[in-house]
N, C-alpha and C positions, 0 to 999 in steps of 0.2 A: 628475611625471606629472599631466596634467590629468584633470578629472573625466570628460570624454568618453573619454579614452584608457583610464582605469581601468574605465569601464563596458564599453567594447569588449573589453578584455582579459578581464574577468570573464565576459562572454558567450561569448568564444571558449573559455575554460576550461570553462564549463558544457557547451558543445556537445561538447567532447572528454571531459569527465569523466563525463557521465551516459550509461551504456549505453542504447541505444535511443532516444536523444533525436533527433527528426526534424530539428531545426535549432536554430540559436542562440537562446537566450532573451535578452531584454533585461531589465534591472532594472525591476521593476514589471509584467512579464508574469505571466499566470496559469500556475501548474503544477498537476499533479494528483497526488494520493496514490495509490500503487499497491498498498500492503500493508495487511492487516487490523492494526488496533491500532498504527499508526505513531505513535511518540512525537515530539512537538515538544520538544526539549530546551532548558533555560534557557541552556546554553553548549555549544560544539561538542565534546561528550564523551559517550560512551556511559554514563558513570557520573553525569552531571548529572541534576538533577531534571527531571522531564517537566512542561511547563506546560500541555499539552492533548494529547489522544489523538485521532487522525484516522483515518477509514476510507476505503477505495478509493473513488475518484470525487470526494472533497472537494477543493475548489480552494483553493490558497494563492497568495499574491503573492510572487513571487521577489524577494529583496532582494540576491542575489549570493553567491557562494561565500566562505567565511571565508578571509581572507588566509593564515593559517598552516595550517589544517586544511581543505584544499581538498575533501575528500570530504564535508564538512558544508556545508550551504547555509542561509543566513538566509532565513527566510520570515515573512510575516504570515498567521496562520491566520484562519479565519472567526471573527468576533467581535473581531478586532484583536489577539489575543494573538501576541506575537513570540517567535521561537526559531529553533533549528536542527533540520534534518532531514537524516539520512543520505541521500546522493545517490541510491542505488539504489531509494529509496522514492518518487522523483519522476519525473514524465513530462511532456512537453509536451502530451501528448494524454490525454484521459480513458480510463480502462479501458473495455473493451468490456463494456457492460452492457445488451445489446439486450433482455433480458427485462424491463428496468424502464424502457424508453423507448417512446414512441409513434412512429409512422412519421415524424413530424417531428423526432425526436430529443429531444423535451421529457422530461425526467425525471419518471417517474410515481410512484416509490417512493424514499423516503429510503435512500441507500446503506448507512447503518449498520444499518437494519432489514433490508435485503436480505442483507447479509453475515451478520448474526446468525441469519437464518432457515435457513441451510444450503442454501437454493435455489441459491446461487451455485456449489456444488460437486456438486449432484445430477447424475449422468450418465445415468441410465436411468429413463425414465418408464414407468408401467405398460403403456402401449400399446406402447412400444418392446420391453419385456420379453416381452409376449404374442406380438408379431410375430417376435422372434428365437427364442423357444421353439417356434413353429410352423413354422419353416423347416428344411430339410434342411442337411446339412453341419455346419460348426463353429459355426453361429449359437448354438445352445443352450450350447455351451461358452463362447462369448464373453459371453453373458448371465451365466452363472454366475461368470465371471472379474470382470466389471464389478460385480456384486453383492457379491462378496467384497472388492473394493477399496473400495467404498462403506462396507461394514461396518467395515473396517480404518480408513478415514479418520475415522470417528466417535470412534475412540479416541485420534486425534492431536489433542488439545485445545490451545488457546493456552497454557495452563499448562505442558503437557508440552514444547511447543516452547521456551518461556522457560527451563524447567529444563535442557533439552538445550543451549541456547545458553550458559547459564551454566557448565554442566559442560564443554563444549567449549572454553571461553574465547573465544567469539565475541563480536562487538559486540552488546549487547542494544538494538538500535535499533527493535525491534517488541516490544510488551509483551504480557503475558498477559491483560490486561483492557482494556476500552474506556473506563475512567475514570482520572483522575489520583489516585494515593494520596497521602494527607497525608504530609508529610515529618516527621522527627523534631522539627524546630523548630516544628511546629504550623501551618505555612503552608498 
């Protein structure tokens, strides 16, 4: 199989294998991270060491799907670190981050800082709360429900999610922290 055929096949597999992908990516194309604390693994395995942790909106260069573990995709992360990312954490388009862009689409805030700030999940501004509480009908009830959900969401930390993933036997492809822990070998 020639190099062009392999690249075309890999691009076709990417288009089929990544949910929500708008079109086929070619090797070397940019892809974007979708999930908080996405781990770039040393090998295509959820138990491999993480080489770097990425945040939503960060761009990686796609190097193709792993031939044996097709749900894992080889990428080059910012700074040149290479590794594997689980397919569902990648997208051909950047996540919608309107609150951190100017009208021309230029990014104004570091995605890591935006995600860490909690602003990304805030559903109800003080103005919206005042408006809802001042309206008739079910508006006040909706405000109370949204505030209850916001309070509940604060208890769902990345650490709790990581513990649940481990307990449920799911792939730990998103980590509890935004930094790479040292391994037992001291690397």
